[in-house]
N, C-alpha and C positions, 0 to 999 in steps of 0.2 A: 949555652952556654954559661959556666956561674961568676955572676959579680964580681970584681977585684972590690976588693977593698975597702977602696976607695971609695963606689959606687954604696958599700953594703951599707956602709959606718953611713953617705949622705941616705942612704930612703932610710932606715935608723931613726938616724935622725929628724929622719922629719915625717914619721910617721910618733915620732914624740910626742913633735912637734903637736899633729895630725890631731891626738890621743885629750893634749892638754887643752887646745881651746876649742877646739870641733863639739867638743863633751862639753864644754860650756854651757854653748847655745843651743848645744839640742836637749839637755836635760835644764835653759831654764827657762824659768816659772813663767807663762805665756802674762800674762798679771789676771787682770780681775775682767777681762771685754776675748770673747770666742763667739765664729760663724756659728750663725744660727739654721741647720739642718732646717726649718722653716724658710724664715730670709732667702735661700740657699734656693729652697724648692720653690717661693713664686718666683724671685727672681729670673729662674728660667725658665718657667713657663709665661712673664713677659717680655719675654726672651722672643722667646719665639713667636707671640699675637706682634711681635714688629717686625721680623722679618719671616713670617707671613704677611702683613699690614705694607714691606716697601716690597716685597713681590706683586701684590695689587694691585701694587700707586704704577708699577712697573707698567702687566699687563694688562691696566684700564689706561694708560695715558692716552692714546687718541681716547675714547671713550667721553672721559672726566675734559679733558681739555688739559692744555698746558698748564693751569692756575689749580685747578683740582685735582693737579694728580702734584703737586711738588708740592700740595698745605697736605695729603695722607704719607708723601714722605717722607712730611721734618714732621709729623706725628711721631711717625715709623718710629722711626732715628729717635727720637727723646724715652717714644719707649722702649726701646733696644738697651740706651747711653742710666734706663731707668731704675732696668731689668738691673744689669747690671754692679750698679752705683748699692742698690739693693742685696742681690747675693751677696758682693763685700765686704758692708759694712759690720761691723763686729757686735754685737749686743754685749751689754754690762752681762753678768752674769751676777746672780745671785748673793749676795755672802752670807745670811742665813741658810742659802744649799748648798756649800763645799761646802760648807761645816759640819753639814750630820754625814753620819753614819749608816753605810747600806745595812740594810738587816744580817750580814755578815759581824759586820764591825769592824772590820779591817783593814778600807779605805771608804774616802766620796766617793759620794755617782759619777764623781766628771773626773774623775782622771785619765790619763790617757788609755791607749790601746794599750802601747804596750808594756805599761808598769798594772797593768790587770791580766795578761798573758804572764808576764812574767808571775806575780801573786799567785796564780793558775800551779806555776811552771813550779813554783813555790812550796805549796802546797803539795800538790803532789809526788815530792820528794821529799814529803813529810809524813806522808804516809805507808812506806815503802817499809 
């Protein structure tokens, strides 16, 4: 079913608005802070240890007594909370590393995935 003229105009206007405003958000520099892969892994491990501790506290609750299982449960919860905080806390990027060039001399190593893919595409098109 085709759109009416008014619906088509409204759709075109919404597309222009999204391209103008959302493109700025997507391409905006993230500043000098980024998530660290190492912190994400350590945080996930700490989160899993906390979940394991919580399961152990529930499973061993009758053997440890109520106070013992509560203490283990609280420690496990704090481990999980610490893991999430560690995983999602941004680290400061090194300003010297951000200005260094890659071996090819085209872009810094911390360029986004889409920037690197775009560069590869451009190089392929230039070779043809």
